[in-house]
Predicted model as a PDB file, atoms N, CA, C, CB and O in Angstrom, pLDDT in the B-factor column:
MODEL        1                                                                  
ATOM      1  N   MET A   1      90.380  91.485 114.750  1.00 67.00           N  
ATOM      2  CA  MET A   1      90.182  92.689 113.957  1.00 67.00           C  
ATOM      3  C   MET A   1      88.963  92.478 113.064  1.00 67.00           C  
ATOM      4  CB  MET A   1      91.453  93.028 113.109  1.00 67.00           C  
ATOM      5  O   MET A   1      88.711  91.385 112.557  1.00 67.00           O  
ATOM      6  N   THR A   2      88.231  93.549 112.898  1.00 71.00           N  
ATOM      7  CA  THR A   2      87.077  93.495 112.013  1.00 71.00           C  
ATOM      8  C   THR A   2      87.357  94.313 110.768  1.00 71.00           C  
ATOM      9  CB  THR A   2      85.808  94.002 112.725  1.00 71.00           C  
ATOM     10  O   THR A   2      87.986  95.369 110.841  1.00 71.00           O  
ATOM     11  N   GLY A   3      86.899  93.838 109.646  1.00 87.00           N  
ATOM     12  CA  GLY A   3      87.127  94.546 108.392  1.00 87.00           C  
ATOM     13  C   GLY A   3      85.882  94.555 107.538  1.00 87.00           C  
ATOM     14  O   GLY A   3      85.080  93.622 107.562  1.00 87.00           O  
ATOM     15  N   THR A   4      85.735  95.641 106.774  1.00 94.00           N  
ATOM     16  CA  THR A   4      84.638  95.732 105.819  1.00 94.00           C  
ATOM     17  C   THR A   4      85.189  96.151 104.473  1.00 94.00           C  
ATOM     18  CB  THR A   4      83.555  96.724 106.301  1.00 94.00           C  
ATOM     19  O   THR A   4      86.145  96.921 104.384  1.00 94.00           O  
ATOM     20  N   ARG A   5      84.577  95.636 103.442  1.00 96.00           N  
ATOM     21  CA  ARG A   5      84.964  95.976 102.077  1.00 96.00           C  
ATOM     22  C   ARG A   5      83.702  96.423 101.346  1.00 96.00           C  
ATOM     23  CB  ARG A   5      85.657  94.759 101.346  1.00 96.00           C  
ATOM     24  O   ARG A   5      82.706  95.701 101.315  1.00 96.00           O  
ATOM     25  N   THR A   6      83.752  97.619 100.759  1.00 96.00           N  
ATOM     26  CA  THR A   6      82.621  98.143  99.998  1.00 96.00           C  
ATOM     27  C   THR A   6      83.127  98.680  98.672  1.00 96.00           C  
ATOM     28  CB  THR A   6      81.872  99.249 100.791  1.00 96.00           C  
ATOM     29  O   THR A   6      84.311  98.987  98.531  1.00 96.00           O  
ATOM     30  N   THR A   7      82.239  98.791  97.711  1.00 97.00           N  
ATOM     31  CA  THR A   7      82.614  99.371  96.423  1.00 97.00           C  
ATOM     32  C   THR A   7      82.249 100.845  96.398  1.00 97.00           C  
ATOM     33  CB  THR A   7      81.925  98.623  95.260  1.00 97.00           C  
ATOM     34  O   THR A   7      81.366 101.294  97.128  1.00 97.00           O  
ATOM     35  N   PHE A   8      82.942 101.591  95.547  1.00 96.00           N  
ATOM     36  CA  PHE A   8      82.611 103.002  95.357  1.00 96.00           C  
ATOM     37  C   PHE A   8      82.633 103.320  93.869  1.00 96.00           C  
ATOM     38  CB  PHE A   8      83.599 103.921  96.132  1.00 96.00           C  
ATOM     39  O   PHE A   8      83.198 102.578  93.066  1.00 96.00           O  
ATOM     40  N   HIS A   9      82.010 104.432  93.522  1.00 95.00           N  
ATOM     41  CA  HIS A   9      81.935 104.897  92.136  1.00 95.00           C  
ATOM     42  C   HIS A   9      82.242 106.389  92.104  1.00 95.00           C  
ATOM     43  CB  HIS A   9      80.531 104.604  91.513  1.00 95.00           C  
ATOM     44  O   HIS A   9      81.911 107.115  93.042  1.00 95.00           O  
ATOM     45  N   ASP A  10      82.859 106.834  91.052  1.00 92.00           N  
ATOM     46  CA  ASP A  10      83.070 108.261  90.812  1.00 92.00           C  
ATOM     47  C   ASP A  10      83.907 108.987  91.865  1.00 92.00           C  
ATOM     48  CB  ASP A  10      81.760 108.926  90.714  1.00 92.00           C  
ATOM     49  O   ASP A  10      83.600 110.130  92.203  1.00 92.00           O  
ATOM     50  N   LEU A  11      84.950 108.355  92.389  1.00 94.00           N  
ATOM     51  CA  LEU A  11      85.896 109.049  93.253  1.00 94.00           C  
ATOM     52  C   LEU A  11      87.124 109.422  92.437  1.00 94.00           C  
ATOM     53  CB  LEU A  11      86.287 108.174  94.476  1.00 94.00           C  
ATOM     54  O   LEU A  11      87.467 108.740  91.471  1.00 94.00           O  
ATOM     55  N   LEU A  12      87.779 110.499  92.827  1.00 95.00           N  
ATOM     56  CA  LEU A  12      88.972 110.962  92.139  1.00 95.00           C  
ATOM     57  C   LEU A  12      90.181 110.167  92.624  1.00 95.00           C  
ATOM     58  CB  LEU A  12      89.183 112.477  92.365  1.00 95.00           C  
ATOM     59  O   LEU A  12      90.521 110.203  93.806  1.00 95.00           O  
ATOM     60  N   ALA A  13      90.818 109.459  91.718  1.00 95.00           N  
ATOM     61  CA  ALA A  13      92.004 108.653  92.028  1.00 95.00           C  
ATOM     62  C   ALA A  13      93.240 109.553  92.082  1.00 95.00           C  
ATOM     63  CB  ALA A  13      92.197 107.521  90.973  1.00 95.00           C  
ATOM     64  O   ALA A  13      93.201 110.673  91.574  1.00 95.00           O  
ATOM     65  N   PRO A  14      94.330 109.089  92.684  1.00 95.00           N  
ATOM     66  CA  PRO A  14      95.569 109.870  92.735  1.00 95.00           C  
ATOM     67  C   PRO A  14      96.104 110.291  91.365  1.00 95.00           C  
ATOM     68  CB  PRO A  14      96.620 109.082  93.444  1.00 95.00           C  
ATOM     69  O   PRO A  14      96.843 111.271  91.274  1.00 95.00           O  
ATOM     70  N   CYS A  15      95.745 109.571  90.298  1.00 94.00           N  
ATOM     71  CA  CYS A  15      96.219 109.925  88.960  1.00 94.00           C  
ATOM     72  C   CYS A  15      95.365 111.020  88.321  1.00 94.00           C  
ATOM     73  CB  CYS A  15      96.228 108.691  88.066  1.00 94.00           C  
ATOM     74  O   CYS A  15      95.718 111.535  87.259  1.00 94.00           O  
ATOM     75  N   GLY A  16      94.241 111.384  88.958  1.00 94.00           N  
ATOM     76  CA  GLY A  16      93.374 112.425  88.422  1.00 94.00           C  
ATOM     77  C   GLY A  16      92.143 111.900  87.700  1.00 94.00           C  
ATOM     78  O   GLY A  16      91.262 112.678  87.334  1.00 94.00           O  
ATOM     79  N   ARG A  17      92.071 110.595  87.490  1.00 94.00           N  
ATOM     80  CA  ARG A  17      90.898 110.000  86.839  1.00 94.00           C  
ATOM     81  C   ARG A  17      89.792 109.780  87.863  1.00 94.00           C  
ATOM     82  CB  ARG A  17      91.267 108.663  86.149  1.00 94.00           C  
ATOM     83  O   ARG A  17      90.059 109.517  89.035  1.00 94.00           O  
ATOM     84  N   LYS A  18      88.556 109.889  87.409  1.00 96.00           N  
ATOM     85  CA  LYS A  18      87.422 109.524  88.249  1.00 96.00           C  
ATOM     86  C   LYS A  18      87.009 108.110  87.910  1.00 96.00           C  
ATOM     87  CB  LYS A  18      86.237 110.507  88.063  1.00 96.00           C  
ATOM     88  O   LYS A  18      86.990 107.721  86.742  1.00 96.00           O  
ATOM     89  N   GLY A  19      86.677 107.338  88.941  1.00 94.00           N  
ATOM     90  CA  GLY A  19      86.253 105.979  88.675  1.00 94.00           C  
ATOM     91  C   GLY A  19      85.874 105.246  89.934  1.00 94.00           C  
ATOM     92  O   GLY A  19      85.751 105.834  91.008  1.00 94.00           O  
ATOM     93  N   GLY A  20      85.691 103.958  89.785  1.00 97.00           N  
ATOM     94  CA  GLY A  20      85.262 103.122  90.884  1.00 97.00           C  
ATOM     95  C   GLY A  20      86.401 102.332  91.480  1.00 97.00           C  
ATOM     96  O   GLY A  20      87.562 102.465  91.095  1.00 97.00           O  
ATOM     97  N   GLY A  21      86.021 101.499  92.440  1.00 98.00           N  
ATOM     98  CA  GLY A  21      86.990 100.645  93.090  1.00 98.00           C  
ATOM     99  C   GLY A  21      86.434 100.082  94.372  1.00 98.00           C  
ATOM    100  O   GLY A  21      85.220 100.017  94.562  1.00 98.00           O  
ATOM    101  N   GLU A  22      87.333  99.674  95.254  1.00 97.00           N  
ATOM    102  CA  GLU A  22      86.937  99.115  96.538  1.00 97.00           C  
ATOM    103  C   GLU A  22      87.553  99.902  97.682  1.00 97.00           C  
ATOM    104  CB  GLU A  22      87.340  97.647  96.629  1.00 97.00           C  
ATOM    105  O   GLU A  22      88.705 100.333  97.622  1.00 97.00           O  
ATOM    106  N   HIS A  23      86.753 100.077  98.722  1.00 96.00           N  
ATOM    107  CA  HIS A  23      87.169 100.757  99.939  1.00 96.00           C  
ATOM    108  C   HIS A  23      87.240  99.691 101.025  1.00 96.00           C  
ATOM    109  CB  HIS A  23      86.181 101.933 100.329  1.00 96.00           C  
ATOM    110  O   HIS A  23      86.276  98.955 101.237  1.00 96.00           O  
ATOM    111  N   PHE A  24      88.377  99.603 101.713  1.00 97.00           N  
ATOM    112  CA  PHE A  24      88.581  98.601 102.741  1.00 97.00           C  
ATOM    113  C   PHE A  24      88.888  99.296 104.056  1.00 97.00           C  
ATOM    114  CB  PHE A  24      89.715  97.629 102.351  1.00 97.00           C  
ATOM    115  O   PHE A  24      89.772 100.150 104.117  1.00 97.00           O  
ATOM    116  N   VAL A  25      88.160  98.935 105.116  1.00 96.00           N  
ATOM    117  CA  VAL A  25      88.386  99.488 106.455  1.00 96.00           C  
ATOM    118  C   VAL A  25      88.545  98.329 107.425  1.00 96.00           C  
ATOM    119  CB  VAL A  25      87.212 100.434 106.895  1.00 96.00           C  
ATOM    120  O   VAL A  25      87.745  97.393 107.433  1.00 96.00           O  
ATOM    121  N   GLU A  26      89.589  98.405 108.241  1.00 95.00           N  
ATOM    122  CA  GLU A  26      89.843  97.383 109.246  1.00 95.00           C  
ATOM    123  C   GLU A  26      90.260  98.077 110.535  1.00 95.00           C  
ATOM    124  CB  GLU A  26      90.935  96.374 108.769  1.00 95.00           C  
ATOM    125  O   GLU A  26      91.066  99.007 110.508  1.00 95.00           O  
ATOM    126  N   GLU A  27      89.711  97.626 111.670  1.00 90.00           N  
ATOM    127  CA  GLU A  27      90.091  98.207 112.955  1.00 90.00           C  
ATOM    128  C   GLU A  27      90.071  97.141 114.030  1.00 90.00           C  
ATOM    129  CB  GLU A  27      89.156  99.368 113.334  1.00 90.00           C  
ATOM    130  O   GLU A  27      89.351  96.147 113.930  1.00 90.00           O  
ATOM    131  N   ASP A  28      90.880  97.364 115.071  1.00 89.00           N  
ATOM    132  CA  ASP A  28      90.959  96.369 116.138  1.00 89.00           C  
ATOM    133  C   ASP A  28      90.236  96.797 117.409  1.00 89.00           C  
ATOM    134  CB  ASP A  28      92.397  96.081 116.458  1.00 89.00           C  
ATOM    135  O   ASP A  28      90.203  96.036 118.375  1.00 89.00           O  
ATOM    136  N   GLY A  29      89.656  97.993 117.434  1.00 82.00           N  
ATOM    137  CA  GLY A  29      88.948  98.469 118.612  1.00 82.00           C  
ATOM    138  C   GLY A  29      89.848  99.076 119.672  1.00 82.00           C  
ATOM    139  O   GLY A  29      89.353  99.601 120.670  1.00 82.00           O  
ATOM    140  N   ASP A  30      91.157  99.016 119.481  1.00 87.00           N  
ATOM    141  CA  ASP A  30      92.102  99.569 120.445  1.00 87.00           C  
ATOM    142  C   ASP A  30      92.919 100.719 119.872  1.00 87.00           C  
ATOM    143  CB  ASP A  30      93.028  98.487 120.932  1.00 87.00           C  
ATOM    144  O   ASP A  30      93.936 101.101 120.451  1.00 87.00           O  
ATOM    145  N   GLY A  31      92.495 101.266 118.759  1.00 86.00           N  
ATOM    146  CA  GLY A  31      93.192 102.415 118.195  1.00 86.00           C  
ATOM    147  C   GLY A  31      93.800 102.195 116.827  1.00 86.00           C  
ATOM    148  O   GLY A  31      94.182 103.163 116.170  1.00 86.00           O  
ATOM    149  N   LEU A  32      93.903 100.960 116.375  1.00 92.00           N  
ATOM    150  CA  LEU A  32      94.443 100.699 115.046  1.00 92.00           C  
ATOM    151  C   LEU A  32      93.311 100.796 114.028  1.00 92.00           C  
ATOM    152  CB  LEU A  32      95.130  99.301 114.982  1.00 92.00           C  
ATOM    153  O   LEU A  32      92.298 100.108 114.150  1.00 92.00           O  
ATOM    154  N   LEU A  33      93.487 101.651 113.027  1.00 93.00           N  
ATOM    155  CA  LEU A  33      92.490 101.841 111.982  1.00 93.00           C  
ATOM    156  C   LEU A  33      93.202 101.872 110.638  1.00 93.00           C  
ATOM    157  CB  LEU A  33      91.667 103.147 112.211  1.00 93.00           C  
ATOM    158  O   LEU A  33      94.103 102.683 110.426  1.00 93.00           O  
ATOM    159  N   ILE A  34      92.802 100.995 109.739  1.00 95.00           N  
ATOM    160  CA  ILE A  34      93.380 100.933 108.400  1.00 95.00           C  
ATOM    161  C   ILE A  34      92.279 101.251 107.405  1.00 95.00           C  
ATOM    162  CB  ILE A  34      94.021  99.531 108.110  1.00 95.00           C  
ATOM    163  O   ILE A  34      91.250 100.576 107.369  1.00 95.00           O  
ATOM    164  N   ARG A  35      92.498 102.287 106.593  1.00 95.00           N  
ATOM    165  CA  ARG A  35      91.539 102.674 105.558  1.00 95.00           C  
ATOM    166  C   ARG A  35      92.274 102.710 104.230  1.00 95.00           C  
ATOM    167  CB  ARG A  35      90.875 104.061 105.875  1.00 95.00           C  
ATOM    168  O   ARG A  35      93.158 103.543 104.028  1.00 95.00           O  
ATOM    169  N   ASP A  36      91.918 101.819 103.331  1.00 96.00           N  
ATOM    170  CA  ASP A  36      92.589 101.718 102.038  1.00 96.00           C  
ATOM    171  C   ASP A  36      91.566 101.799 100.914  1.00 96.00           C  
ATOM    172  CB  ASP A  36      93.396 100.407 101.940  1.00 96.00           C  
ATOM    173  O   ASP A  36      90.508 101.173 100.977  1.00 96.00           O  
ATOM    174  N   ASP A  37      91.890 102.573  99.890  1.00 96.00           N  
ATOM    175  CA  ASP A  37      91.074 102.656  98.684  1.00 96.00           C  
ATOM    176  C   ASP A  37      91.878 102.059  97.540  1.00 96.00           C  
ATOM    177  CB  ASP A  37      90.651 104.134  98.372  1.00 96.00           C  
ATOM    178  O   ASP A  37      93.011 102.469  97.288  1.00 96.00           O  
ATOM    179  N   TYR A  38      91.293 101.096  96.854  1.00 97.00           N  
ATOM    180  CA  TYR A  38      91.903 100.456  95.690  1.00 97.00           C  
ATOM    181  C   TYR A  38      91.061 100.822  94.472  1.00 97.00           C  
ATOM    182  CB  TYR A  38      92.003  98.892  95.871  1.00 97.00           C  
ATOM    183  O   TYR A  38      89.922 100.370  94.346  1.00 97.00           O  
ATOM    184  N   PHE A  39      91.610 101.631  93.582  1.00 97.00           N  
ATOM    185  CA  PHE A  39      90.887 102.122  92.416  1.00 97.00           C  
ATOM    186  C   PHE A  39      90.993 101.137  91.258  1.00 97.00           C  
ATOM    187  CB  PHE A  39      91.420 103.493  91.996  1.00 97.00           C  
ATOM    188  O   PHE A  39      91.992 100.431  91.125  1.00 97.00           O  
ATOM    189  N   ASP A  40      89.967 101.093  90.427  1.00 97.00           N  
ATOM    190  CA  ASP A  40      89.954 100.202  89.272  1.00 97.00           C  
ATOM    191  C   ASP A  40      91.126 100.467  88.321  1.00 97.00           C  
ATOM    192  CB  ASP A  40      88.641 100.348  88.522  1.00 97.00           C  
ATOM    193  O   ASP A  40      91.576  99.549  87.635  1.00 97.00           O  
ATOM    194  N   CYS A  41      91.622 101.695  88.271  1.00 96.00           N  
ATOM    195  CA  CYS A  41      92.737 102.033  87.380  1.00 96.00           C  
ATOM    196  C   CYS A  41      94.073 101.520  87.908  1.00 96.00           C  
ATOM    197  CB  CYS A  41      92.810 103.539  87.183  1.00 96.00           C  
ATOM    198  O   CYS A  41      95.070 101.525  87.187  1.00 96.00           O  
ATOM    199  N   GLY A  42      94.096 101.071  89.185  1.00 97.00           N  
ATOM    200  CA  GLY A  42      95.329 100.567  89.778  1.00 97.00           C  
ATOM    201  C   GLY A  42      95.921 101.478  90.831  1.00 97.00           C  
ATOM    202  O   GLY A  42      96.867 101.088  91.516  1.00 97.00           O  
ATOM    203  N   CYS A  43      95.393 102.682  90.981  1.00 97.00           N  
ATOM    204  CA  CYS A  43      95.869 103.601  92.011  1.00 97.00           C  
ATOM    205  C   CYS A  43      95.442 103.102  93.395  1.00 97.00           C  
ATOM    206  CB  CYS A  43      95.329 105.032  91.757  1.00 97.00           C  
ATOM    207  O   CYS A  43      94.491 102.331  93.529  1.00 97.00           O  
ATOM    208  N   ARG A  44      96.172 103.565  94.426  1.00 97.00           N  
ATOM    209  CA  ARG A  44      95.840 103.227  95.813  1.00 97.00           C  
ATOM    210  C   ARG A  44      95.979 104.457  96.689  1.00 97.00           C  
ATOM    211  CB  ARG A  44      96.744 102.087  96.339  1.00 97.00           C  
ATOM    212  O   ARG A  44      96.881 105.272  96.494  1.00 97.00           O  
ATOM    213  N   ARG A  45      95.080 104.588  97.655  1.00 96.00           N  
ATOM    214  CA  ARG A  45      95.165 105.641  98.670  1.00 96.00           C  
ATOM    215  C   ARG A  45      95.007 104.957 100.019  1.00 96.00           C  
ATOM    216  CB  ARG A  45      94.066 106.771  98.454  1.00 96.00           C  
ATOM    217  O   ARG A  45      94.066 104.191 100.224  1.00 96.00           O  
ATOM    218  N   MET A  46      95.937 105.235 100.949  1.00 96.00           N  
ATOM    219  CA  MET A  46      95.928 104.539 102.223  1.00 96.00           C  
ATOM    220  C   MET A  46      96.102 105.498 103.381  1.00 96.00           C  
ATOM    221  CB  MET A  46      97.011 103.489 102.255  1.00 96.00           C  
ATOM    222  O   MET A  46      96.866 106.460 103.308  1.00 96.00           O  
ATOM    223  N   ARG A  47      95.371 105.214 104.458  1.00 94.00           N  
ATOM    224  CA  ARG A  47      95.496 105.964 105.707  1.00 94.00           C  
ATOM    225  C   ARG A  47      95.517 104.942 106.833  1.00 94.00           C  
ATOM    226  CB  ARG A  47      94.319 107.008 105.893  1.00 94.00           C  
ATOM    227  O   ARG A  47      94.558 104.195 107.027  1.00 94.00           O  
ATOM    228  N   HIS A  48      96.616 104.915 107.568  1.00 94.00           N  
ATOM    229  CA  HIS A  48      96.772 103.976 108.676  1.00 94.00           C  
ATOM    230  C   HIS A  48      96.979 104.770 109.956  1.00 94.00           C  
ATOM    231  CB  HIS A  48      97.961 102.998 108.427  1.00 94.00           C  
ATOM    232  O   HIS A  48      97.911 105.568 110.056  1.00 94.00           O  
ATOM    233  N   GLU A  49      96.113 104.549 110.932  1.00 93.00           N  
ATOM    234  CA  GLU A  49      96.219 105.175 112.251  1.00 93.00           C  
ATOM    235  C   GLU A  49      96.649 104.089 113.223  1.00 93.00           C  
ATOM    236  CB  GLU A  49      94.858 105.848 112.698  1.00 93.00           C  
ATOM    237  O   GLU A  49      96.041 103.020 113.281  1.00 93.00           O  
ATOM    238  N   TYR A  50      97.708 104.369 113.992  1.00 92.00           N  
ATOM    239  CA  TYR A  50      98.292 103.366 114.865  1.00 92.00           C  
ATOM    240  C   TYR A  50      97.906 103.591 116.323  1.00 92.00           C  
ATOM    241  CB  TYR A  50      99.798 103.367 114.722  1.00 92.00           C  
ATOM    242  O   TYR A  50      97.378 104.645 116.677  1.00 92.00           O  
ATOM    243  N   HIS A  51      98.171 102.604 117.159  1.00 90.00           N  
ATOM    244  CA  HIS A  51      97.800 102.637 118.569  1.00 90.00           C  
ATOM    245  C   HIS A  51      98.383 103.838 119.314  1.00 90.00           C  
ATOM    246  CB  HIS A  51      98.248 101.368 119.238  1.00 90.00           C  
ATOM    247  O   HIS A  51      97.767 104.334 120.258  1.00 90.00           O  
ATOM    248  N   ASP A  52      99.547 104.307 118.907  1.00 90.00           N  
ATOM    249  CA  ASP A  52     100.184 105.433 119.590  1.00 90.00           C  
ATOM    250  C   ASP A  52      99.663 106.788 119.115  1.00 90.00           C  
ATOM    251  CB  ASP A  52     101.678 105.372 119.391  1.00 90.00           C  
ATOM    252  O   ASP A  52     100.144 107.826 119.569  1.00 90.00           O  
ATOM    253  N   GLY A  53      98.676 106.790 118.199  1.00 89.00           N  
ATOM    254  CA  GLY A  53      98.097 108.027 117.690  1.00 89.00           C  
ATOM    255  C   GLY A  53      98.753 108.547 116.428  1.00 89.00           C  
ATOM    256  O   GLY A  53      98.269 109.514 115.840  1.00 89.00           O  
ATOM    257  N   SER A  54      99.840 107.931 115.996  1.00 92.00           N  
ATOM    258  CA  SER A  54     100.498 108.381 114.773  1.00 92.00           C  
ATOM    259  C   SER A  54      99.691 107.929 113.550  1.00 92.00           C  
ATOM    260  CB  SER A  54     101.951 107.837 114.701  1.00 92.00           C  
ATOM    261  O   SER A  54      98.935 106.958 113.599  1.00 92.00           O  
ATOM    262  N   ILE A  55      99.878 108.660 112.471  1.00 93.00           N  
ATOM    263  CA  ILE A  55      99.126 108.424 111.241  1.00 93.00           C  
ATOM    264  C   ILE A  55     100.088 108.388 110.061  1.00 93.00           C  
ATOM    265  CB  ILE A  55      98.042 109.516 111.033  1.00 93.00           C  
ATOM    266  O   ILE A  55     101.008 109.200 109.970  1.00 93.00           O  
ATOM    267  N   HIS A  56      99.863 107.434 109.157  1.00 93.00           N  
ATOM    268  CA  HIS A  56     100.628 107.359 107.918  1.00 93.00           C  
ATOM    269  C   HIS A  56      99.632 107.418 106.768  1.00 93.00           C  
ATOM    270  CB  HIS A  56     101.507 106.053 107.854  1.00 93.00           C  
ATOM    271  O   HIS A  56      98.736 106.579 106.666  1.00 93.00           O  
ATOM    272  N   VAL A  57      99.794 108.416 105.905  1.00 93.00           N  
ATOM    273  CA  VAL A  57      98.914 108.612 104.760  1.00 93.00           C  
ATOM    274  C   VAL A  57      99.777 108.604 103.507  1.00 93.00           C  
ATOM    275  CB  VAL A  57      98.096 109.946 104.882  1.00 93.00           C  
ATOM    276  O   VAL A  57     100.776 109.318 103.430  1.00 93.00           O  
ATOM    277  N   HIS A  58      99.388 107.794 102.525  1.00 94.00           N  
ATOM    278  CA  HIS A  58     100.114 107.835 101.258  1.00 94.00           C  
ATOM    279  C   HIS A  58      99.200 107.431 100.109  1.00 94.00           C  
ATOM    280  CB  HIS A  58     101.346 106.915 101.308  1.00 94.00           C  
ATOM    281  O   HIS A  58      98.196 106.740 100.285  1.00 94.00           O  
ATOM    282  N   ALA A  59      99.587 107.887  98.942  1.00 96.00           N  
ATOM    283  CA  ALA A  59      98.843 107.587  97.718  1.00 96.00           C  
ATOM    284  C   ALA A  59      99.841 107.195  96.638  1.00 96.00           C  
ATOM    285  CB  ALA A  59      97.973 108.809  97.262  1.00 96.00           C  
ATOM    286  O   ALA A  59     100.914 107.785  96.511  1.00 96.00           O  
ATOM    287  N   THR A  60      99.460 106.184  95.865  1.00 96.00           N  
ATOM    288  CA  THR A  60     100.304 105.683  94.783  1.00 96.00           C  
ATOM    289  C   THR A  60      99.480 105.613  93.507  1.00 96.00           C  
ATOM    290  CB  THR A  60     100.900 104.290  95.134  1.00 96.00           C  
ATOM    291  O   THR A  60      98.368 105.085  93.497  1.00 96.00           O  
ATOM    292  N   ARG A  61     100.041 106.153  92.431  1.00 96.00           N  
ATOM    293  CA  ARG A  61      99.370 106.092  91.135  1.00 96.00           C  
ATOM    294  C   ARG A  61      99.439 104.684  90.559  1.00 96.00           C  
ATOM    295  CB  ARG A  61      99.993 107.097  90.158  1.00 96.00           C  
ATOM    296  O   ARG A  61     100.208 103.845  91.028  1.00 96.00           O  
ATOM    297  N   HIS A  62      98.632 104.440  89.543  1.00 95.00           N  
ATOM    298  CA  HIS A  62      98.600 103.134  88.890  1.00 95.00           C  
ATOM    299  C   HIS A  62      99.917 102.773  88.207  1.00 95.00           C  
ATOM    300  CB  HIS A  62      97.486 103.100  87.879  1.00 95.00           C  
ATOM    301  O   HIS A  62     100.171 101.599  87.940  1.00 95.00           O  
ATOM    302  N   ASP A  63     100.753 103.766  87.922  1.00 94.00           N  
ATOM    303  CA  ASP A  63     102.055 103.495  87.304  1.00 94.00           C  
ATOM    304  C   ASP A  63     103.155 103.257  88.346  1.00 94.00           C  
ATOM    305  CB  ASP A  63     102.450 104.656  86.397  1.00 94.00           C  
ATOM    306  O   ASP A  63     104.326 103.109  87.997  1.00 94.00           O  
ATOM    307  N   GLY A  64     102.766 103.222  89.633  1.00 91.00           N  
ATOM    308  CA  GLY A  64     103.714 102.950  90.702  1.00 91.00           C  
ATOM    309  C   GLY A  64     104.332 104.180  91.341  1.00 91.00           C  
ATOM    310  O   GLY A  64     105.024 104.065  92.352  1.00 91.00           O  
ATOM    311  N   ARG A  65     104.096 105.352  90.773  1.00 91.00           N  
ATOM    312  CA  ARG A  65     104.663 106.581  91.321  1.00 91.00           C  
ATOM    313  C   ARG A  65     103.920 106.998  92.584  1.00 91.00           C  
ATOM    314  CB  ARG A  65     104.616 107.708  90.279  1.00 91.00           C  
ATOM    315  O   ARG A  65     102.697 107.137  92.569  1.00 91.00           O  
ATOM    316  N   ARG A  66     104.646 107.197  93.665  1.00 89.00           N  
ATOM    317  CA  ARG A  66     104.045 107.649  94.919  1.00 89.00           C  
ATOM    318  C   ARG A  66     103.831 109.159  94.824  1.00 89.00           C  
ATOM    319  CB  ARG A  66     104.950 107.278  96.156  1.00 89.00           C  
ATOM    320  O   ARG A  66     104.778 109.906  94.579  1.00 89.00           O  
ATOM    321  N   VAL A  67     102.602 109.605  95.015  1.00 90.00           N  
ATOM    322  CA  VAL A  67     102.288 111.023  94.871  1.00 90.00           C  
ATOM    323  C   VAL A  67     102.203 111.741  96.205  1.00 90.00           C  
ATOM    324  CB  VAL A  67     100.994 111.188  94.130  1.00 90.00           C  
ATOM    325  O   VAL A  67     102.267 112.970  96.247  1.00 90.00           O  
ATOM    326  N   SER A  68     102.058 110.994  97.303  1.00 82.00           N  
ATOM    327  CA  SER A  68     102.126 111.610  98.626  1.00 82.00           C  
ATOM    328  C   SER A  68     102.538 110.550  99.628  1.00 82.00           C  
ATOM    329  CB  SER A  68     100.765 112.256  99.026  1.00 82.00           C  
ATOM    330  O   SER A  68     102.231 109.368  99.472  1.00 82.00           O  
ATOM    331  N   ASP A  69     103.235 110.993 100.656  1.00 80.00           N  
ATOM    332  CA  ASP A  69     103.669 110.094 101.716  1.00 80.00           C  
ATOM    333  C   ASP A  69     103.924 110.939 102.947  1.00 80.00           C  
ATOM    334  CB  ASP A  69     104.945 109.280 101.306  1.00 80.00           C  
ATOM    335  O   ASP A  69     104.930 111.645 103.019  1.00 80.00           O  
ATOM    336  N   GLU A  70     103.025 110.877 103.915  1.00 82.00           N  
ATOM    337  CA  GLU A  70     103.125 111.692 105.117  1.00 82.00           C  
ATOM    338  C   GLU A  70     103.015 110.808 106.345  1.00 82.00           C  
ATOM    339  CB  GLU A  70     102.039 112.782 105.136  1.00 82.00           C  
ATOM    340  O   GLU A  70     102.193 109.893 106.391  1.00 82.00           O  
ATOM    341  N   PHE A  71     103.843 111.082 107.335  1.00 78.00           N  
ATOM    342  CA  PHE A  71     103.795 110.348 108.578  1.00 78.00           C  
ATOM    343  C   PHE A  71     103.898 111.344 109.701  1.00 78.00           C  
ATOM    344  CB  PHE A  71     104.914 109.286 108.660  1.00 78.00           C  
ATOM    345  O   PHE A  71     104.785 112.197 109.686  1.00 78.00           O  
ATOM    346  N   GLY A  72     103.023 111.261 110.669  1.00 79.00           N  
ATOM    347  CA  GLY A  72     103.082 112.182 111.779  1.00 79.00           C  
ATOM    348  C   GLY A  72     101.977 111.942 112.767  1.00 79.00           C  
ATOM    349  O   GLY A  72     101.251 110.951 112.680  1.00 79.00           O  
ATOM    350  N   PRO A  73     101.849 112.857 113.712  1.00 71.00           N  
ATOM    351  CA  PRO A  73     100.848 112.689 114.760  1.00 71.00           C  
ATOM    352  C   PRO A  73      99.424 112.806 114.223  1.00 71.00           C  
ATOM    353  CB  PRO A  73     101.068 113.713 115.854  1.00 71.00           C  
ATOM    354  O   PRO A  73      98.544 112.050 114.635  1.00 71.00           O  
ATOM    355  N   ASP A  74      99.189 113.739 113.313  1.00 56.00           N  
ATOM    356  CA  ASP A  74      97.860 113.895 112.723  1.00 56.00           C  
ATOM    357  C   ASP A  74      97.961 114.871 111.557  1.00 56.00           C  
ATOM    358  CB  ASP A  74      96.820 114.394 113.782  1.00 56.00           C  
ATOM    359  O   ASP A  74      98.474 115.979 111.714  1.00 56.00           O  
ATOM    360  N   HIS A  75      97.482 114.468 110.411  1.00 48.00           N  
ATOM    361  CA  HIS A  75      97.539 115.311 109.223  1.00 48.00           C  
ATOM    362  C   HIS A  75      96.185 115.871 108.850  1.00 48.00           C  
ATOM    363  CB  HIS A  75      98.101 114.538 108.066  1.00 48.00           C  
ATOM    364  O   HIS A  75      96.042 116.506 107.805  1.00 48.00           O  
ATOM    365  N   GLY A  76      95.177 115.642 109.698  1.00 49.00           N  
ATOM    366  CA  GLY A  76      93.867 116.195 109.448  1.00 49.00           C  
ATOM    367  C   GLY A  76      93.195 115.688 108.191  1.00 49.00           C  
ATOM    368  O   GLY A  76      92.350 116.378 107.620  1.00 49.00           O  
ATOM    369  N   CYS A  77      93.556 114.492 107.749  1.00 47.00           N  
ATOM    370  CA  CYS A  77      92.982 113.940 106.532  1.00 47.00           C  
ATOM    371  C   CYS A  77      91.672 113.248 106.813  1.00 47.00           C  
ATOM    372  CB  CYS A  77      93.945 112.977 105.879  1.00 47.00           C  
ATOM    373  O   CYS A  77      91.043 112.720 105.895  1.00 47.00           O  
TER     374      CYS A  77                                                      
ENDMDL                                                                          
END                                                                             
């Protein structure tokens, strides 16, 4: 699997704050794609696409509260 980590600035976190953090992307070339955003405030946004085409998207605030959690064939995110 190959992965890249980059920094970002001024993105809207799940808690509503704008700020920076790290964006992580990992893929295996056979359909698995992991895209995770880790915000400096502690929030996380994740999108995982699996080999069977299903997608899991969720976001968690810095206080641990999950603000979205969707699993299905495709959510158009």
